[in-house]
N, C-alpha and C positions, 0 to 999 in steps of 0.2 A: 770792567764788569758791565754787562749789558743791562739797561733799564727797560722794563717792559710795561706797556700801558694795559689797563684793564678794560678799555673800551671794546665792547663786543656787540654783535648784532642782536636784535631782540629775539630772533629765532634760536640762536645758540643759547642765550640766557634762559629761555623757556625750557630748554632741554635739561637744565640742571636742577629741576625740581627733585628733591631727594626721594628715593624710595623709602617708604616707612620701614621701620625695623621688622614689623610683622611680614611685610611683603618681601623684604630681603631674606628672611629666614625661609619663607614658603617657596621662594624661587631657588633655593639651594638644595644640596644633597650631601650625604655623608659617605666617607670611605674609612677603612681601618688602617691604622699605622701602629704596628707593634702592639696590637690589642686595644688600641684607643680609637674612639670615634672622632673623626676630623670633619668639620663642616667646610664646604667649598661651594663656589658659584662659578659657572662658566656660561658665556653667552657671546654671540657675535660671530662674524666670519672675517677672515683675513689673516694677517701675520699674527702668530701667538704673542700675546702681551700678558705678562705675569705681574700682578700687583702684590706687593708685600707690605703689610701694615706695621704699625708701631706699638709701643708700650704706653699705657696698659689697655689699649683699646682693641680693635678687631677689624675684620675686612669691611664692615659697614662704614668705616671711615671713608671709603671710596664711593659711597652711594650717590654723591652729587656729580662725580665725574663719570660714573658708570654709563648713563645714557648717551653721553658724548662719545666715549671710547668704543662702545659696542657697535657703533655705526661704521667703524673703520678697522677694527681688530677683532680677533678671537680672544676675548678677555677672560682671564681666570684669576681667581683669588681664593685663598683659604684662611680660616682662623687657625693660627698656629696653636700647637699644643699648649694648654694653659690659658688660652685666650678665647673670648667670645662664646660661641656656641659649641666649640670643640671641648673634648674632655679636659679636665683639670685634675689629674691624679695628684694627691696631696704630698706624696713623698718622691715624686719623679725628680731626677737630677737634671733639671732644665738647663739648656745651654744653647748658644748660637750654633754650635756645631751640630747639635741634635736637630734644631730647626732647619738647618741647611740640608741635613740628611732627609728630613721630611719632604722638603721641596724637591730635592734631587730624585727621590724615589717616586714621587707623584708625577713629575714631568716625564721621567723615564717610562713609567707605566702607561702614560698617555701616548707614548711613541713620538714625542716631539723631538725634532732634530735641531731647531734653531728658535730661540725665544728672545724677546725684548723684555727688559725689566724696568718697572716704575715702582720706586720703593721709598719708604718713609721711616725715619726714626730707627727703632729696633730693626726694622726691615733693611735699613742701610747696611748694618753689620752682617746680616744674613747674606746680602748681595756681595759684600766684600769677600766673605768666605767662599761663596760660589765662584767668584772671579779667581780667587787663589787656587781653587781646585781645578778650574779650567786651565790655568797656567801650568799646573802640575800634571796635566793630562788625565785627570780623574773624572771628568764629566762626560756622560754619554751624549750630550747635546752641546751646541754652541750658544754662547751669549752674544747676541747681535749688537746690543747697545744697553746702556744703563742710564736712567735718569733718576737722580737722587733728590728727594725733598728733605727738608730739615732733619738732620740726623748727626750724631756725634762721630763723624768720620775720623776725627782726630781727638783722642781723649784728652790731650793737653789743653784744649780750649773748650771742653764741655763744662757747662755750669748747671749742675743738678738743682732741682727745686728742694725745698726743705723736706717735703714729704718723701722724696726719693732718698735723701740722706738718712732719714729715719728708717725707711724700709730696708736699706742696705746695712744698717747698723746692728749691733749685738742684740737689740730688742726688736728687731724687724718683724719677727713672727707675731709678737704681741701687738705691735702697731698695725700690722696687716689685718689681723682678725678684728681689731677694734676700730678700723677706719670708719668714720662716720660720713653720712651723706653731706653734711654741712662742710666738713673738711675737704671732701672730694670736690665739691662745687667751687669752693674758694680757690684751691690750688689749680684746678682744671681751667677755670676762667682766666687765670693769669697767663695761660699759654696762647690766648687769642689776642690779636693785634689791634682791634678797633675797627677794622674794615667790616667785620660782621661778628657779633657776639652770639654764643649759643643760646637758644631759647630754653625755657623751663622744660618743655617737652623733650628737646634734644638732650638736655642734661639728664632727664629721666631715662632716656634710651641708653646713653653712655653708661650710666650707673647700672642699669639692668644688665648690660653686657659684662660689666666688670664683676658684678656679684653673682651672675648666673652660675649655677652648679658649684657653689661655694668658692667663687673666684677670689674673694678676699683672703682665703686661706693659703693661696700660692703666690701672692704678689711679691712677698719677700724672697721667694725662691727664684722667680723670674728675673728680678732686678740684679741678679748676679752678673748680668751682661755688662754692667758698668766695670766690674773688675776684669771680665774677659776682654773688654776693649783695651785695657791697659796691658794685660798679659800678651795679647796677640797684636799689639800695635804695629810691630814691624812687618808681620805677615800681611795684615789687612791694609795698611797704608802702602806697603810695597805692591800689593795687588793693584791698587789705583795707579801707581806710578808706572807699572809695567803694562797696563791694559792696552791691548791693540785695537779694541773697539771704541766707538765714540762714547764719551761720558759727558753728562751735563748735570749741573747742580741748579735747582730752582729753589729759592729760599725766601721765606718771609723775613723781612728785615727786622721786625720788632720781636722776634722770638727771643725770650730771655735765656734759653739754655743752649741752643745750637743755631744761632742766626748769623750775625755779621762776622763774628770771630771765626766761625767755621768756614764761611765763604772766603774770607781773606786767606785763611790757611790753605784752602784748596787752591786758590789762585797762586800762592807762593810755591807749593810743593808739586803740583801736577802739571806736566808739560801740556802746553796749549789749552790751558784751563778754560772751560766754557761755563760761565756763571750768569744766572739770570736773577735779578733782584725784584721782589714784589714789595712795594711800599705799603705801609699800614697793615701788613699781614704778619701773623705770628707763626706758631709752631705747626699748625694744621693748614697749610696753604690749600690743599686739595679739598678741604671742607669749607674754609673761609672764602676762597676765591677760585672756585673750580674752573670758571671760564678762562681766567688768566693762566692757570696751570695747564689747561688743555691747549691753549694757544702756544705756550712755551714748548710744550711737548711736541705738538705738531710741527712747529718750526724746526725743532731739533731733528725730528725724523726726516723732514723734507730736505734740510740743508746739510746735515752731517752724516746721515745714515744711508748707506748704499744698499 
């Protein structure tokens, strides 16, 4: 496994000042998917790069990397159905397959023929499904490369937090609607690795995205992805093993749910595994250490991607 240093130049570090949540929303737009409003952002020029966020947050997770990426790529990201500023229908049958349909339809509508993927957490499962569809000849575009950030690529080594176990249990609906700000802050801070802790303002913003448009009412529905990962394990792990395009994992070493064990499993099961470790970084490497993730991604693109 490759170890990567977080030393970067001052001018690169200056570019990672995050866009405020208000600026993020104002710079986006909405489109409709099966009658639901979906928030998205697109900026930059170059090869198309699609960012796919995790659970339970939203595309704003990428705000620290966004200024770096848009200098080199045509960057695009959306809030998946049930997340962030997108609609959160209370009785929708949320699934990874549905979120993959959303991305596939969006990218097809944009007329894109070849895309790179940079994905995190829940978004890793969406990317695995898209890879499987490409291998089945079902995608109208090609996936040029995939860079995975901390995500449960292998359900057998996933270690959910207590709050995730409660949300996925028989009383998940009650727990979802009753989730308090204090409980959220406590559990969410556990995901960070010590390199950089979220500020009170940042926690306010993450909470706002989670609760926006009755978001607490669907958390227990969205978390069914943990069971989907187990049900589709052979399809989604097989998609990684059969992938013809370059794959890289960049992971925060101190992530309590999908860190070291996930990276070791990737190294064991994936041919010519390409793994980058970030020390003192947790589950949100693109938010905690954006410069290091950008450096790892650029190295991946220049060395592995043709």
